[in-house]
N, C-alpha and C positions, 0 to 999 in steps of 0.2 A: 514963081518959076518952079517948075515940077522936078521933083528930086527923084532920081530914081534909086533901084531896090540896094544897090552897093552903096552907093552915097550915103543914104540913111544909115545904112547897117556901121559904116564907117563914125559918123558923127552923130548915131542918136543910141547908139547901145552901151558904149560906156555909160552914160548917164542912167539907163533904165538899170542895169546890172549893178551900179552904187546903190541906186534906191534898193535894191532887194537886199545888198548886203547890209544897209543899213535897219532894215526892218521897215520901211516904208510901204506903200502901196503893194508894190511890186514884189513884196515880200510874202502876199496872199497864196490861198491856193493854188494850184495849177490848174482848176477846173477853171476858176473866175479870170486866171492869165489869159487865158484863150479870148475872152470877151473882152480885152483892153483895145481900144482904137490902137491900131498901128502896129498890132500885134502881128499882122500879114507880114510885117517885112524881118520876121525870123528867118533862121536857118533851115533850111528842110535836110533831113538826114535819111539813111537806111545803115542799117546793119547786114551784111555779109560774113555769113556764118555764126551758126545760132548754138553752138556749144556751151563749154562749162566757161566762157569768157562773160557769157550774156550776163549774169548777173552783175558782173564790174559795172556794166554801163546803166544800169538802172537809174542810181540816181542822178548821174550827171545829166541823162535825156531827160529826166522829168521834172528836175528842179526846175522853178520859174525862173531864178537869174541865169538861167544857160539861154533861155530864148531861141530853142528849136521845137523843131515840131518833126517825129518820128513818123517819115512817110511810108517806108518799107521795112520788114523783116524776110529775110532771104536766106533758105538755104536748101540743099540736095534733099535733106531729109523731111519728108512730111511731117513726122511727128515733133523735130525740132520745131518747125515753125509752127504748129500749134502751143508746144507747149510755151515756146517764147511769147505768142500771142496771151495766153492765160497770165503769164506771169507780169507782163506790162500791164494787163486790163487791171491790176493791183494799185496802178503807178501815173495811169495817163486815165484820162475820161474820154477817149476817141480810139477807133481803130485803123492802127499801118495794115498796108496792103500787103498778106501773104503772098510770096513770090518764089519760086523755084531755081528761074534763070537770072541769075546776077546780070547778064547783057540787058535784060530788059527793063531793071532798074537802073543801068547806066544810061541806056535809051530815053527816060523821063527828065526833060529839061527842067522839073522843076524841083530835080533833087540837086542841091547843093554841095554836098559832102559824104561821105562813104564810111563806115568804119569797118575795117576788114580783118575777122577773126577766123580765118578756114585755116585747115593744113598748109601745113609750110609751103609744099610744093605750088600752091597757087597766090601765096604772097606778093612775089615779084608782077609774075603776069597782071594779076588782078589789080595791083596797084598803077602799074602801066596804062592797061585798057581803062582804069577810071579817069588816071589824068587827062587820055585821050579825048575819053568822050566829056571833058569840062569839069570834073569832081575834085576838091580837095578831099584828101586822105587822111586817116587815120590809120597806120599800118600797125598789127602786133608783131611783136617781136616773132623770130629773126626776121629783119627787114628782106632777108634775100635767102636762097636755099642752097644757093652755091656762090663761089667766090666771083665767077662770071659775071652773076645776076647785080652783083655790084655796080656794075660800070654800067649796066644796063637802065638801073634805076637811076643813077646819077643824070647819065644821058638825057632820060626822058623828064628830069625834073627840068634841067637845062633848056629841054626843048619846050615844054609846056607851061614852066613857071607857076606851078600850081603848090600852094601850102600842104605838106607832107609832115605827119608828125610820128614818128615810132614810138611804137607803146614800149619805151625801157620807162616805166614810171618813177623809178628812184630821181628820176631828173628834175621832178617836182617835187621832192620833198624837202618839207623846210628845213629838217636839221641837218640833211646831206650837203645840201647847198649850203649852209651857213660854217660846216667844218670842211668840205673841202675847200670853199671861200680862204679860208683861215690857212690851211696847208698851202696855197699857194702865196698867201702873206709871210709864210715862213715859221709857222706855229711849231712845225718839228724837225726844222733845219731843211736842210734838201733831202725830199723824199726819192729812196733809190728801188724801193722794192714794195710791191704788193702781193698779198697771198690771198686770194680770194677761194670759197669752200662752197660746197653744196652738200648736204647729207639727207636721205630720206630711205624710208623703208617699203619701198615700192616690192609687192610681192610679186608671183607666179604669174605669168602671162601664157595663157592659151596656144597651143599649138595652132599654127594654120590649117584648116581644113578646108576642102572645097566646098562648097555651099551656096545654096540659092542666095538670089539678091534680095535681102531684104525688102520687104511690103515698103513703100514709099521712098526708096533708094533711088535716084537718078545716080547710078553707079559709072554710066559714061562721063556726066558733068563731074562728079567726083574726081574723078581720073584727069581730068581737064588736060592739063600741058604735058603730065605723066605718060610715058609708056604704057600702052594698052596689055591688060593681062586679065586672068580670069578672077571673079570674086571670090575672096575667102574669109570665113568667118573671122569677126571680131576686128575686119580691117578699117571698116568705115568710122569706127567710132576711136576712141584715144588712142589703142594701142598700134596706129597706125604710124605712132612715134618711133616704135621699135622692129616692126616689121620691114627692114631692108632702108634703102637709100630715095625709093622713088617719090616717097611722100616728105619723111619726116628728115631731121637732120640731128638724130640723137640728142642724149642730156647736154652736151654743149652748146647746142641751138634752141633746146627745151629751156635751160634754166642758167647755164654760165653767163649766154647774154647779158643778165643784170650785173651781177657782180663784177664780170671782166669792162664793164661799160663805167663801173665805176672805179675801178684799178685806174682805166686808162685816163680818165679826167681827171682823178687825183695826182697822176704821174706825167700831166700833160705830153702823151705819145702818142703816135699814131700807128704805125707799121712797125712790126717787127723786123729782125736780119737774120735770126732763126728761133726756129720751133722744136722743143724735144719733146716726144710724148709716149708714157707707158700706160697703156690701156688693156683692158679685158675684160670678158664676162666671165664673173666668178662666183656668181649665185646662181641658183636654180640652173644648173649647166645643161638639162636637158629640156628646157622650157621651151617657149617660142619667141622669146626675145633675140633677138640677133645681130645687135651691136653692144659694145663694151658698156658695163655697167658702173666700170670705177675706172677714173683716169687721173693721171698725176701729169698735168702739161705745163711746160715753161716756155717764155716767150721772152726774147733778148731783144734788148733796142739799143739804140746810139747812146751813148752816156754813161753806160754801165749801169741800167736800169732794167728791172727786170719785172715780170707779172708772172704768178703761177695761180693755175687752179688746183685744187685736191676735191675732186666728186666720188661721192659714195652714194650710188642710187638707192641700193636696194641693202647696205649695211646701215643702221640706225645710229651708229657709235655716234656720239657728238664730241669729237676730237678735239674741236674751239669752243665747246660748251655752247655752241649755239647751232643751228641747222641752217642757218648760210648766212654770208657776211664777207665781208673786205677788210683785211688788217692792212694798214698802211706805216711803212718802217722810214723814217727820216734820220738824218743824222744827228740830230738832238731831242729826238722823240717819237711816238707813235701812236696812231688812231685806229682805235675798231668802230666800223659803223655798220649798221644792219638798217632793215627796215624799221626799225622801232626805237633804235639810241645811237648816239656817240659815245664813245669813251677815250679822254687823252691822257696818255701817259707821258711822263719826262723820260729820258735817255737811260734811268737807271730801272725803270717799270713802274715808278708810284703814279699812282691816280689821279692825275692833275683837274681834272674836270669830267662830268658825266651830265649827257643833256638826253633826257627822253622826249622823244616824239608825240606828238597827240594823234599821231594817226596810227588806224586799226589796221592798214594795210596786209593782208595773208603773205605769211612765208612761204610753204612748201604744201599748203592745202591746193587740191586739184581748181583751177580757175583764178584762184587769187580773187583782188578787188578790194575796193576801201579808199580811202581818204585820198590817196598819194594817187590811184586812176582817176577817181571824181576831179583834182586840179589838175591833172595831166589833160584830160578829156577838156576840161572848162579853158583852159591856154590854148588848145586846139583852136577851140573856139573863137578865142579872143584874137586869136594869130589871122584868121582868115577876114576878121573884121579890120584888121591891119591896129587893131589896139595894143598887142603884145608879140614878141616874139617866140618862136617857138623855142621849148624848153630841149627838143629832140628832135632837130633836124636833120633829114636825110643825109646831107653833107658830112655831117661827123659822126651819126652812125653807124655808117659803114665801115667806119674803122673798128669799132668794137665788133661788128659782127664778122669782120673780117676775120679778126682774132678765132672767133669761131670754129670758120670754115679752114684755118689752117691748123686748127689741132683736129680735125675731121679727118683732113688730106693726109696729115702725119701718121693717123691711126693706120690709115685705110692703104699708105704706102708701106705701113711697117718700118719707118727709118725717121731721123729727123731730116727736116727741112730748112735749106739756105734760102732765104726772100731777100729781093731786092727792094728797101725799103723805100726808095726814091718813087719806085711806081707797082709793087706789092706782087710783082713777077716771079716766079718759081721757073727756075733753069731744070732741076731733075726731071727727066721724061716720063719715070716712073710716077713721081707725085704729081704733075703737072695735068697726066689724065682726070685729075678727080678734082681740077679747077671747075668743071663747069657738068651739065648732064644732059642725056638726051631727050627732046621734046617730041611730042608726039605730032603728026603732020597738022600744019594749021594753027599750033597754037604758040609757035616761038614768038617772045617779044619782039624780036627783032623787027616785026612787021609794023608796029608803031611808031619805029625810032628813026 
């Protein structure tokens, strides 16, 4: 009886991955692996967006046990494509195609899955278009640019039934999974508060100035679903994070996403009923940074539970002794957890246990990457094959990203906001107008829903 490709993946890949882990024949070099009979039944993937997250994908894409083949490297900047190709050449012995327009990648029926690591304004439209084209999706954080897109993304998931992993990679961290499990079993009693924090030393950001579109940049496609505007210097690269709301989601979307997700996971809460924010731009007052660079946000949930986020993007004082992390308070003790370790304390503050991670995941370094990302990507591949459950599925991740959007909405509205925790709606008209965004003609994701 003939076995089709998907049936083979579900039945055979588990065995080959196990052999690779055991150091058997499949643990050989990537070059020899591609010559193994049956290797054509692997997953074909593409990477969309080749900026600072690229290095994080090198290991999971190139390691033999992943059983994937990289068909495309896609980016709107020519030099990014060329740099990515040169980088991957050191890790794989074949050449993926270089493509400017992601739509051509989506048209290729041979592509099974895509990694989307574009600027934030592209995340939801890019993921929905990928699902509509029949692709499985690994979507970097934040999964949405705004609150309305949460509903769009979940609607697309329901319509197309694809596997979508969100890039909150601490969900695949062994030591974090362990301690969250213990918290849920009652190791610190009843958890009632989580304090999350992020500290960095970001410097002065150049003022935006009119400039010619850089050579090799498809500025039209970079803007995509965002309203059209003339190009300004520094915008296409990392500083789009801080130049207004067309492209970025400020530091909350850029980094709070991770710790807020851990906090919500620990406290087992979904949507808050009230959010209060104090935030401002307090460093380099005359530079080009257009959002807050520090924020104190408090999210109130039913059951007298709260989550706080303390952000200092450009003041490097380590208030809590680390550059980022989460502190969970319970009725009988507390826990500190970050990407490298967890520390368990009793109610009097005495250290009971410390567990170091074997992971080398980056903390505040641009782009990040490391063992957690590799494990997260492998979980994605195995979920596509029906072997594992996703560690960070959309239907859960949107609740964490909703916290990001509520914080930004409260900041932009200049007031605390009340939320209906049953449906996430905001009644205040001034605040509610920041729930969505304007789309360029022809780019609204609704056309695929």
